[in-house]
Biopython code that builds the backbone (N, CA, C, O; Angstrom):
import numpy as np
from Bio.PDB.StructureBuilder import StructureBuilder

atoms = [
    (1, "MET", "N", (58.948, 94.011, 283.931)),
    (1, "MET", "CA", (59.838, 94.173, 282.511)),
    (1, "MET", "C", (61.216, 93.617, 282.719)),
    (1, "MET", "O", (61.761, 93.940, 283.775)),
    (2, "TYR", "N", (62.005, 92.680, 281.728)),
    (2, "TYR", "CA", (63.174, 92.631, 282.387)),
    (2, "TYR", "C", (63.591, 91.898, 280.955)),
    (2, "TYR", "O", (62.690, 91.513, 280.209)),
    (3, "ALA", "N", (64.913, 91.729, 280.616)),
    (3, "ALA", "CA", (65.808, 91.532, 279.663)),
    (3, "ALA", "C", (66.700, 90.736, 279.570)),
    (3, "ALA", "O", (66.989, 90.097, 280.581)),
    (4, "ILE", "N", (67.517, 90.480, 278.197)),
    (4, "ILE", "CA", (68.147, 89.298, 277.970)),
    (4, "ILE", "C", (69.253, 89.825, 277.621)),
    (4, "ILE", "O", (69.222, 90.511, 276.600)),
    (5, "VAL", "N", (70.911, 89.634, 278.543)),
    (5, "VAL", "CA", (72.026, 90.320, 278.335)),
    (5, "VAL", "C", (72.824, 89.060, 277.906)),
    (5, "VAL", "O", (72.564, 87.887, 278.175)),
    (6, "ASP", "N", (74.107, 89.686, 276.999)),
    (6, "ASP", "CA", (75.216, 88.957, 276.926)),
    (6, "ASP", "C", (75.982, 89.496, 277.884)),
    (6, "ASP", "O", (75.716, 90.646, 278.233)),
    (7, "SER", "N", (77.016, 88.834, 278.472)),
    (7, "SER", "CA", (78.165, 89.337, 279.120)),
    (7, "SER", "C", (78.678, 88.131, 279.496)),
    (7, "SER", "O", (78.039, 87.373, 280.225)),
    (8, "GLY", "N", (80.179, 87.772, 278.916)),
    (8, "GLY", "CA", (81.039, 86.987, 279.045)),
    (8, "GLY", "C", (81.059, 86.108, 278.497)),
    (8, "GLY", "O", (81.865, 85.242, 278.837)),
    (9, "GLY", "N", (80.436, 85.947, 277.697)),
    (9, "GLY", "CA", (80.110, 84.618, 276.794)),
    (9, "GLY", "C", (78.835, 83.857, 277.189)),
    (9, "GLY", "O", (78.537, 82.731, 276.793)),
    (10, "LYS", "N", (78.067, 84.692, 278.092)),
    (10, "LYS", "CA", (76.738, 83.638, 278.830)),
    (10, "LYS", "C", (75.862, 84.701, 278.873)),
    (10, "LYS", "O", (76.304, 85.849, 278.830)),
    (11, "GLN", "N", (74.633, 84.468, 278.956)),
    (11, "GLN", "CA", (73.404, 84.850, 278.925)),
    (11, "GLN", "C", (72.642, 85.221, 280.209)),
    (11, "GLN", "O", (72.302, 84.319, 280.975)),
    (12, "TYR", "N", (72.337, 86.603, 280.499)),
    (12, "TYR", "CA", (71.459, 86.223, 281.696)),
    (12, "TYR", "C", (70.253, 87.317, 281.696)),
    (12, "TYR", "O", (70.439, 88.410, 281.160)),
    (13, "LYS", "N", (69.288, 87.066, 282.174)),
    (13, "LYS", "CA", (68.020, 87.527, 282.228)),
    (13, "LYS", "C", (68.340, 88.498, 283.116)),
    (13, "LYS", "O", (69.132, 88.042, 283.940)),
    (14, "VAL", "N", (68.000, 89.950, 283.368)),
    (14, "VAL", "CA", (68.093, 90.775, 284.313)),
    (14, "VAL", "C", (66.418, 91.877, 284.559)),
    (14, "VAL", "O", (65.529, 91.813, 283.709)),
    (15, "GLN", "N", (66.300, 92.661, 285.644)),
    (15, "GLN", "CA", (65.743, 92.781, 286.157)),
    (15, "GLN", "C", (65.520, 94.309, 286.745)),
    (15, "GLN", "O", (65.266, 94.571, 285.570)),
    (16, "GLU", "N", (65.422, 95.138, 287.199)),
    (16, "GLU", "CA", (65.469, 96.709, 287.729)),
    (16, "GLU", "C", (65.579, 95.950, 289.251)),
    (16, "GLU", "O", (64.793, 95.044, 289.529)),
    (17, "GLY", "N", (66.351, 96.283, 289.959)),
    (17, "GLY", "CA", (66.411, 96.304, 291.278)),
    (17, "GLY", "C", (67.541, 94.890, 291.410)),
    (17, "GLY", "O", (68.046, 94.818, 292.531)),
    (18, "GLU", "N", (67.873, 94.069, 290.674)),
    (18, "GLU", "CA", (68.727, 92.986, 291.040)),
    (18, "GLU", "C", (69.805, 93.135, 290.897)),
    (18, "GLU", "O", (70.416, 93.942, 290.195)),
    (19, "ILE", "N", (70.329, 91.913, 291.941)),
    (19, "ILE", "CA", (71.580, 91.952, 291.615)),
    (19, "ILE", "C", (72.342, 90.415, 291.091)),
    (19, "ILE", "O", (72.100, 89.269, 291.469)),
    (20, "LEU", "N", (73.364, 90.935, 290.051)),
    (20, "LEU", "CA", (73.703, 90.362, 289.135)),
    (20, "LEU", "C", (75.134, 89.700, 289.313)),
    (20, "LEU", "O", (76.172, 90.359, 289.243)),
    (21, "ARG", "N", (75.100, 88.570, 289.509)),
    (21, "ARG", "CA", (76.898, 87.637, 289.399)),
    (21, "ARG", "C", (77.197, 87.705, 288.148)),
    (21, "ARG", "O", (76.688, 86.785, 287.507)),
    (22, "VAL", "N", (77.925, 88.549, 287.438)),
    (22, "VAL", "CA", (78.953, 87.819, 285.764)),
    (22, "VAL", "C", (80.456, 87.947, 286.351)),
    (22, "VAL", "O", (80.933, 88.272, 287.438)),
    (23, "GLU", "N", (81.022, 87.486, 284.964)),
    (23, "GLU", "CA", (82.622, 87.364, 284.677)),
    (23, "GLU", "C", (83.405, 88.478, 285.393)),
    (23, "GLU", "O", (82.575, 89.384, 285.460)),
    (24, "LYS", "N", (84.432, 88.874, 285.911)),
    (24, "LYS", "CA", (85.118, 89.542, 286.593)),
    (24, "LYS", "C", (85.052, 90.454, 285.272)),
    (24, "LYS", "O", (85.221, 89.988, 284.145)),
    (25, "LEU", "N", (84.755, 91.969, 285.568)),
    (25, "LEU", "CA", (84.662, 92.955, 284.555)),
    (25, "LEU", "C", (85.751, 94.065, 284.938)),
    (25, "LEU", "O", (85.670, 94.139, 286.164)),
    (26, "ALA", "N", (86.531, 94.784, 284.590)),
    (26, "ALA", "CA", (87.097, 95.581, 285.062)),
    (26, "ALA", "C", (85.782, 97.003, 285.376)),
    (26, "ALA", "O", (84.731, 97.451, 284.916)),
    (27, "GLY", "N", (87.171, 97.306, 286.908)),
    (27, "GLY", "CA", (86.381, 98.372, 287.270)),
    (27, "GLY", "C", (86.064, 98.273, 289.163)),
    (27, "GLY", "O", (85.849, 97.273, 289.847)),
    (28, "GLU", "N", (86.126, 99.346, 289.463)),
    (28, "GLU", "CA", (86.030, 99.771, 290.838)),
    (28, "GLU", "C", (84.534, 99.604, 291.199)),
    (28, "GLU", "O", (83.558, 99.582, 290.449)),
    (29, "VAL", "N", (84.638, 99.455, 293.003)),
    (29, "VAL", "CA", (82.572, 99.363, 293.280)),
    (29, "VAL", "C", (82.422, 100.700, 293.177)),
    (29, "VAL", "O", (83.117, 101.622, 293.604)),
    (30, "GLY", "N", (81.744, 100.686, 292.753)),
    (30, "GLY", "CA", (80.257, 101.886, 292.214)),
    (30, "GLY", "C", (80.605, 102.520, 290.703)),
    (30, "GLY", "O", (80.187, 103.642, 290.418)),
    (31, "ASP", "N", (81.298, 101.834, 289.871)),
    (31, "ASP", "CA", (81.606, 102.628, 288.591)),
    (31, "ASP", "C", (80.249, 102.087, 287.781)),
    (31, "ASP", "O", (79.516, 101.099, 287.829)),
    (32, "ASP", "N", (80.332, 103.082, 287.161)),
    (32, "ASP", "CA", (78.416, 102.342, 286.354)),
    (32, "ASP", "C", (79.155, 101.566, 284.795)),
    (32, "ASP", "O", (80.070, 101.785, 284.000)),
    (33, "VAL", "N", (78.207, 100.700, 285.003)),
    (33, "VAL", "CA", (78.483, 99.789, 283.969)),
    (33, "VAL", "C", (76.827, 99.944, 282.877)),
    (33, "VAL", "O", (75.705, 100.319, 283.216)),
    (34, "SER", "N", (77.281, 99.536, 281.721)),
    (34, "SER", "CA", (76.290, 99.186, 280.486)),
    (34, "SER", "C", (76.518, 97.739, 279.622)),
    (34, "SER", "O", (77.629, 97.318, 279.300)),
    (35, "PHE", "N", (75.505, 97.213, 279.383)),
    (35, "PHE", "CA", (75.557, 96.471, 279.186)),
    (35, "PHE", "C", (74.898, 96.409, 277.425)),
    (35, "PHE", "O", (73.705, 96.400, 277.122)),
    (36, "ASP", "N", (76.028, 96.373, 276.510)),
    (36, "ASP", "CA", (75.386, 97.038, 274.814)),
    (36, "ASP", "C", (74.882, 95.827, 274.147)),
    (36, "ASP", "O", (74.305, 96.057, 273.084)),
    (37, "LYS", "N", (74.983, 94.131, 274.642)),
    (37, "LYS", "CA", (74.766, 93.652, 273.387)),
    (37, "LYS", "C", (73.225, 92.733, 274.439)),
    (37, "LYS", "O", (73.227, 91.861, 275.308)),
    (38, "ILE", "N", (72.109, 93.534, 273.740)),
    (38, "ILE", "CA", (70.772, 93.234, 274.503)),
    (38, "ILE", "C", (69.908, 91.957, 273.646)),
    (38, "ILE", "O", (69.286, 92.255, 272.627)),
    (39, "LEU", "N", (69.923, 91.076, 273.958)),
    (39, "LEU", "CA", (69.404, 89.921, 273.201)),
    (39, "LEU", "C", (67.703, 90.113, 272.465)),
    (39, "LEU", "O", (67.327, 90.176, 271.294)),
    (40, "MET", "N", (67.087, 90.153, 273.579)),
    (40, "MET", "CA", (66.121, 90.451, 274.148)),
    (40, "MET", "C", (65.025, 91.342, 275.069)),
    (40, "MET", "O", (65.246, 91.495, 276.270)),
    (41, "PHE", "N", (63.847, 91.911, 274.438)),
    (41, "PHE", "CA", (63.336, 92.489, 275.761)),
    (41, "PHE", "C", (62.049, 92.593, 276.044)),
    (41, "PHE", "O", (61.344, 92.808, 275.058)),
    (42, "SER", "N", (61.573, 92.522, 276.939)),
    (42, "SER", "CA", (59.691, 92.533, 277.282)),
    (42, "SER", "C", (59.256, 93.194, 278.476)),
    (42, "SER", "O", (59.429, 92.902, 279.659)),
    (43, "ASP", "N", (58.672, 94.121, 277.937)),
    (43, "ASP", "CA", (57.903, 95.418, 278.949)),
    (43, "ASP", "C", (56.663, 94.199, 279.740)),
    (43, "ASP", "O", (56.117, 94.690, 280.729)),
    (44, "GLY", "N", (56.346, 93.178, 279.498)),
    (44, "GLY", "CA", (55.165, 92.835, 280.375)),
    (44, "GLY", "C", (53.784, 92.297, 279.454)),
    (44, "GLY", "O", (52.844, 91.589, 279.817)),
    (45, "GLU", "N", (54.137, 93.085, 277.806)),
    (45, "GLU", "CA", (52.763, 92.750, 276.972)),
    (45, "GLU", "C", (53.663, 92.142, 275.975)),
    (45, "GLU", "O", (53.773, 90.934, 275.762)),
    (46, "ASN", "N", (54.378, 93.218, 275.311)),
    (46, "ASN", "CA", (54.809, 92.916, 274.117)),
    (46, "ASN", "C", (56.487, 92.554, 274.456)),
    (46, "ASN", "O", (57.138, 92.868, 275.452)),
    (47, "VAL", "N", (56.946, 91.717, 273.146)),
    (47, "VAL", "CA", (58.351, 91.278, 273.443)),
    (47, "VAL", "C", (59.040, 91.660, 271.864)),
    (47, "VAL", "O", (58.542, 91.657, 270.738)),
    (48, "ASN", "N", (60.231, 91.939, 272.305)),
    (48, "ASN", "CA", (61.344, 92.021, 271.575)),
    (48, "ASN", "C", (62.533, 91.679, 271.513)),
    (48, "ASN", "O", (63.401, 91.923, 272.352)),
    (49, "ILE", "N", (62.699, 90.826, 270.059)),
    (49, "ILE", "CA", (63.587, 89.852, 270.231)),
    (49, "ILE", "C", (64.648, 90.144, 269.207)),
    (49, "ILE", "O", (64.366, 90.209, 268.011)),
    (50, "GLY", "N", (66.051, 90.346, 269.736)),
    (50, "GLY", "CA", (66.860, 90.636, 268.668)),
    (50, "GLY", "C", (67.467, 89.560, 267.520)),
    (50, "GLY", "O", (67.465, 88.331, 267.576)),
    (51, "THR", "N", (68.000, 90.461, 266.435)),
    (51, "THR", "CA", (68.302, 89.768, 265.178)),
    (51, "THR", "C", (69.910, 90.041, 264.823)),
    (51, "THR", "O", (70.387, 90.425, 263.755)),
    (52, "PRO", "N", (70.425, 89.793, 265.776)),
    (52, "PRO", "CA", (70.553, 89.152, 266.582)),
    (52, "PRO", "C", (70.738, 90.169, 268.120)),
    (52, "PRO", "O", (70.410, 89.932, 269.283)),
    (53, "LEU", "N", (71.221, 91.022, 267.658)),
    (53, "LEU", "CA", (71.022, 92.422, 268.559)),
    (53, "LEU", "C", (69.793, 93.117, 268.913)),
    (53, "LEU", "O", (68.786, 92.911, 268.235)),
    (54, "LEU", "N", (69.765, 93.959, 269.952)),
    (54, "LEU", "CA", (68.528, 95.087, 270.041)),
    (54, "LEU", "C", (69.270, 96.125, 269.882)),
    (54, "LEU", "O", (70.409, 96.106, 270.349)),
    (55, "GLU", "N", (68.711, 97.441, 269.075)),
    (55, "GLU", "CA", (69.938, 98.621, 269.469)),
    (55, "GLU", "C", (69.013, 99.777, 270.257)),
    (55, "GLU", "O", (69.452, 100.604, 271.056)),
    (56, "ASP", "N", (67.966, 99.660, 269.935)),
    (56, "ASP", "CA", (67.339, 100.544, 270.591)),
    (56, "ASP", "C", (67.121, 100.672, 272.506)),
    (56, "ASP", "O", (66.706, 101.661, 273.110)),
    (57, "VAL", "N", (67.576, 99.277, 273.132)),
    (57, "VAL", "CA", (67.303, 98.674, 274.422)),
    (57, "VAL", "C", (68.535, 99.328, 275.422)),
    (57, "VAL", "O", (69.568, 99.046, 274.814)),
    (58, "ALA", "N", (68.723, 99.700, 276.047)),
    (58, "ALA", "CA", (69.896, 100.006, 277.337)),
    (58, "ALA", "C", (69.371, 99.164, 278.502)),
    (58, "ALA", "O", (68.221, 98.844, 278.805)),
    (59, "VAL", "N", (70.642, 98.880, 279.106)),
    (59, "VAL", "CA", (70.618, 98.236, 280.036)),
    (59, "VAL", "C", (71.761, 99.006, 281.051)),
    (59, "VAL", "O", (72.935, 99.052, 280.683)),
    (60, "SER", "N", (71.413, 99.499, 282.123)),
    (60, "SER", "CA", (72.850, 100.227, 283.228)),
    (60, "SER", "C", (72.460, 99.708, 284.594)),
    (60, "SER", "O", (71.459, 99.071, 284.920)),
    (61, "GLY", "N", (73.568, 100.163, 285.378)),
    (61, "GLY", "CA", (73.846, 99.460, 286.386)),
    (61, "GLY", "C", (74.736, 99.963, 286.872)),
    (61, "GLY", "O", (75.334, 100.802, 286.199)),
    (62, "HIS", "N", (75.224, 99.650, 288.317)),
    (62, "HIS", "CA", (76.884, 99.556, 289.077)),
    (62, "HIS", "C", (77.156, 98.475, 289.750)),
    (62, "HIS", "O", (76.439, 97.577, 290.191)),
    (63, "ILE", "N", (78.712, 98.743, 289.788)),
    (63, "ILE", "CA", (79.426, 97.811, 290.615)),
    (63, "ILE", "C", (79.146, 97.698, 292.022)),
    (63, "ILE", "O", (79.260, 98.639, 292.808)),
    (64, "VAL", "N", (78.746, 96.440, 292.355)),
    (64, "VAL", "CA", (78.501, 96.337, 294.119)),
    (64, "VAL", "C", (79.665, 95.659, 294.694)),
    (64, "VAL", "O", (80.055, 95.634, 295.862)),
    (65, "GLU", "N", (80.174, 95.076, 293.566)),
    (65, "GLU", "CA", (81.069, 93.995, 294.807)),
    (65, "GLU", "C", (82.384, 93.278, 293.518)),
    (65, "GLU", "O", (81.922, 92.812, 292.477)),
    (66, "GLN", "N", (83.524, 93.268, 293.673)),
    (66, "GLN", "CA", (84.347, 92.556, 293.034)),
    (66, "GLN", "C", (85.116, 91.196, 294.010)),
    (66, "GLN", "O", (85.640, 91.527, 295.074)),
    (67, "GLY", "N", (85.137, 90.236, 293.744)),
    (67, "GLY", "CA", (85.403, 88.725, 294.441)),
    (67, "GLY", "C", (85.631, 87.822, 294.139)),
    (67, "GLY", "O", (85.937, 87.911, 292.950)),
    (68, "LYS", "N", (85.696, 86.917, 294.444)),
    (68, "LYS", "CA", (86.119, 85.746, 294.556)),
    (68, "LYS", "C", (85.056, 84.487, 294.974)),
    (68, "LYS", "O", (84.566, 84.634, 296.094)),
    (69, "ALA", "N", (84.647, 83.325, 294.268)),
    (69, "ALA", "CA", (83.568, 82.862, 294.316)),
    (69, "ALA", "C", (84.294, 81.848, 295.511)),
    (69, "ALA", "O", (85.411, 82.196, 295.896)),
    (70, "LYS", "N", (83.667, 80.562, 296.123)),
    (70, "LYS", "CA", (84.111, 79.464, 296.609)),
    (70, "LYS", "C", (84.989, 78.646, 295.866)),
    (70, "LYS", "O", (84.844, 78.611, 294.644)),
    (71, "LYS", "N", (85.719, 78.102, 296.310)),
    (71, "LYS", "CA", (86.921, 77.454, 296.025)),
    (71, "LYS", "C", (86.338, 76.271, 295.776)),
    (71, "LYS", "O", (85.447, 75.859, 296.518)),
    (72, "ILE", "N", (86.880, 75.382, 294.410)),
    (72, "ILE", "CA", (86.558, 74.285, 293.599)),
    (72, "ILE", "C", (87.405, 73.462, 293.915)),
    (72, "ILE", "O", (88.382, 73.987, 294.449)),
    (73, "ILE", "N", (87.469, 72.008, 293.781)),
    (73, "ILE", "CA", (88.564, 71.177, 293.401)),
    (73, "ILE", "C", (88.863, 70.506, 292.663)),
    (73, "ILE", "O", (88.308, 69.421, 292.490)),
    (74, "VAL", "N", (89.990, 70.997, 291.877)),
    (74, "VAL", "CA", (90.114, 69.590, 290.484)),
    (74, "VAL", "C", (91.188, 68.819, 291.083)),
    (74, "VAL", "O", (92.263, 68.970, 291.663)),
    (75, "PHE", "N", (90.210, 67.713, 290.574)),
    (75, "PHE", "CA", (91.229, 66.484, 291.145)),
    (75, "PHE", "C", (90.923, 65.073, 289.719)),
    (75, "PHE", "O", (89.936, 64.424, 289.373)),
    (76, "LYS", "N", (92.416, 65.145, 289.247)),
    (76, "LYS", "CA", (92.410, 63.944, 288.449)),
    (76, "LYS", "C", (93.206, 62.809, 288.697)),
    (76, "LYS", "O", (94.365, 62.909, 289.098)),
    (77, "TYR", "N", (92.626, 61.700, 288.475)),
    (77, "TYR", "CA", (92.994, 60.447, 288.811)),
    (77, "TYR", "C", (93.061, 59.443, 287.709)),
    (77, "TYR", "O", (92.211, 59.427, 286.819)),
    (78, "LYS", "N", (94.455, 58.273, 287.775)),
    (78, "LYS", "CA", (94.138, 57.083, 287.200)),
    (78, "LYS", "C", (94.060, 56.084, 287.967)),
    (78, "LYS", "O", (94.624, 56.502, 288.978)),
    (79, "ARG", "N", (93.868, 55.454, 288.092)),
    (79, "ARG", "CA", (93.648, 53.817, 288.878)),
    (79, "ARG", "C", (94.735, 52.923, 288.667)),
    (79, "ARG", "O", (94.754, 52.587, 287.483)),
    (80, "ARG", "N", (95.680, 52.381, 289.355)),
    (80, "ARG", "CA", (96.489, 51.735, 289.245)),
    (80, "ARG", "C", (97.885, 52.423, 288.519)),
    (80, "ARG", "O", (98.727, 51.595, 288.171)),
    (81, "LYS", "N", (98.142, 53.596, 288.309)),
    (81, "LYS", "CA", (98.929, 54.460, 287.842)),
    (81, "LYS", "C", (99.858, 55.263, 288.433)),
    (81, "LYS", "O", (100.776, 55.903, 287.920)),
    (82, "ARG", "N", (99.352, 55.103, 290.130)),
    (82, "ARG", "CA", (100.317, 56.217, 290.668)),
    (82, "ARG", "C", (99.973, 57.402, 290.258)),
    (82, "ARG", "O", (100.969, 58.095, 290.046)),
    (83, "TYR", "N", (98.772, 58.043, 290.012)),
    (83, "TYR", "CA", (98.474, 59.194, 288.960)),
    (83, "TYR", "C", (97.730, 60.024, 289.966)),
    (83, "TYR", "O", (96.887, 59.318, 290.518)),
    (84, "ARG", "N", (97.727, 61.182, 290.382)),
    (84, "ARG", "CA", (97.034, 62.059, 291.505)),
    (84, "ARG", "C", (97.553, 63.697, 291.515)),
    (84, "ARG", "O", (98.473, 64.375, 291.974)),
    (85, "ARG", "N", (96.264, 63.860, 290.649)),
    (85, "ARG", "CA", (96.816, 65.544, 290.751)),
    (85, "ARG", "C", (95.226, 66.408, 291.608)),
    (85, "ARG", "O", (94.079, 66.127, 291.261)),
    (86, "LYS", "N", (95.513, 67.297, 292.570)),
    (86, "LYS", "CA", (94.883, 68.028, 292.967)),
    (86, "LYS", "C", (95.498, 69.176, 293.067)),
    (86, "LYS", "O", (96.608, 69.514, 293.480)),
    (87, "GLN", "N", (94.328, 69.887, 292.489)),
    (87, "GLN", "CA", (94.222, 71.504, 292.183)),
    (87, "GLN", "C", (93.194, 71.987, 292.865)),
    (87, "GLN", "O", (92.213, 71.244, 292.858)),
    (88, "GLY", "N", (93.033, 73.469, 293.740)),
    (88, "GLY", "CA", (91.948, 74.354, 293.685)),
    (88, "GLY", "C", (91.190, 75.719, 292.872)),
    (88, "GLY", "O", (91.982, 76.116, 292.018)),
    (89, "HIS", "N", (90.736, 76.015, 292.871)),
    (89, "HIS", "CA", (90.491, 77.168, 291.905)),
    (89, "HIS", "C", (89.675, 78.132, 292.219)),
    (89, "HIS", "O", (88.537, 77.769, 291.923)),
    (90, "ARG", "N", (89.681, 79.148, 292.656)),
    (90, "ARG", "CA", (88.721, 80.201, 292.916)),
    (90, "ARG", "C", (88.146, 81.376, 291.506)),
    (90, "ARG", "O", (88.973, 82.212, 291.143)),
    (91, "GLN", "N", (86.919, 81.360, 290.885)),
    (91, "GLN", "CA", (86.462, 82.614, 290.108)),
    (91, "GLN", "C", (86.332, 83.313, 290.290)),
    (91, "GLN", "O", (85.486, 83.442, 291.174)),
    (92, "GLN", "N", (86.888, 84.472, 289.792)),
    (92, "GLN", "CA", (86.886, 86.006, 289.911)),
    (92, "GLN", "C", (85.077, 86.086, 289.574)),
    (92, "GLN", "O", (84.536, 85.373, 288.729)),
    (93, "PHE", "N", (84.531, 86.849, 290.215)),
    (93, "PHE", "CA", (82.980, 87.259, 289.842)),
    (93, "PHE", "C", (83.166, 89.555, 289.743)),
    (93, "PHE", "O", (84.074, 90.322, 290.064)),
    (94, "THR", "N", (82.174, 89.705, 289.318)),
    (94, "THR", "CA", (81.494, 91.135, 289.421)),
    (94, "THR", "C", (80.316, 91.022, 289.760)),
    (94, "THR", "O", (79.635, 90.429, 288.924)),
    (95, "ALA", "N", (79.485, 91.546, 291.178)),
    (95, "ALA", "CA", (78.376, 91.200, 291.574)),
    (95, "ALA", "C", (77.960, 93.348, 290.718)),
    (95, "ALA", "O", (78.568, 94.418, 290.703)),
    (96, "ILE", "N", (76.718, 92.861, 290.239)),
    (96, "ILE", "CA", (76.393, 94.182, 289.398)),
    (96, "ILE", "C", (74.755, 94.573, 289.892)),
    (96, "ILE", "O", (73.820, 93.775, 289.961)),
    (97, "LYS", "N", (74.731, 95.790, 290.151)),
    (97, "LYS", "CA", (72.808, 95.971, 290.472)),
    (97, "LYS", "C", (72.497, 96.406, 289.545)),
    (97, "LYS", "O", (73.362, 97.138, 289.063)),
    (98, "ILE", "N", (71.414, 96.308, 288.861)),
    (98, "ILE", "CA", (70.902, 96.532, 287.547)),
    (98, "ILE", "C", (69.750, 98.026, 288.081)),
    (98, "ILE", "O", (68.866, 97.819, 288.913)),
    (99, "ASP", "N", (69.913, 99.150, 287.588)),
    (99, "ASP", "CA", (69.617, 100.437, 288.002)),
    (99, "ASP", "C", (68.356, 100.872, 286.925)),
    (99, "ASP", "O", (67.450, 101.570, 287.381)),
    (100, "SER", "N", (68.310, 100.430, 285.426)),
    (100, "SER", "CA", (67.439, 100.976, 284.646)),
    (100, "SER", "C", (67.511, 100.174, 283.637)),
    (100, "SER", "O", (68.542, 99.791, 283.084)),
    (101, "ILE", "N", (66.023, 99.808, 283.284)),
    (101, "ILE", "CA", (66.190, 99.424, 281.749)),
    (101, "ILE", "C", (65.161, 99.966, 280.988)),
    (101, "ILE", "O", (63.971, 100.123, 281.260)),
    (102, "LYS", "N", (66.008, 100.309, 279.681)),
    (102, "LYS", "CA", (65.514, 102.039, 278.837)),
    (102, "LYS", "C", (65.295, 101.299, 277.684)),
    (102, "LYS", "O", (66.142, 100.553, 277.193)),
    (103, "ASN", "N", (64.431, 101.442, 277.338)),
    (103, "ASN", "CA", (63.269, 101.145, 275.450)),
    (103, "ASN", "C", (63.240, 101.990, 274.841)),
    (103, "ASN", "O", (62.632, 101.959, 273.771)),
]
sb = StructureBuilder()
sb.init_structure("model")
sb.init_model(0)
sb.init_chain("A")
sb.init_seg("    ")
for serial, (resi, resn, name, xyz) in enumerate(atoms, 1):
    if name == "N":
        sb.init_residue(resn, " ", resi, " ")
    sb.init_atom(name, np.array(xyz, "f"), 0.0, 1.0, " ", f" {name:<3s}", serial, name[0])
structure = sb.get_structure()
């Protein structure tokens, strides 16, 4: 059984028991989270596709971790013009453990 949810402008395939890293959500570790934008649901035999969303499916979980991803380097360079800019960035994320998918 799995579902496809929309969070932070991205789509994720989720199953019960897995840990999902999404864009930063408000909340503390241990808080409950529910996804309201469910795009698709499959129970193994039947597939339900929303137009655009499914109303009767609920996906819930709880926050496991609030953190930052590894640093990436943003380097801008123009040859022969003495132009160089170096900047680092660490994207914040929320790790969510999926507890249940209810149809």
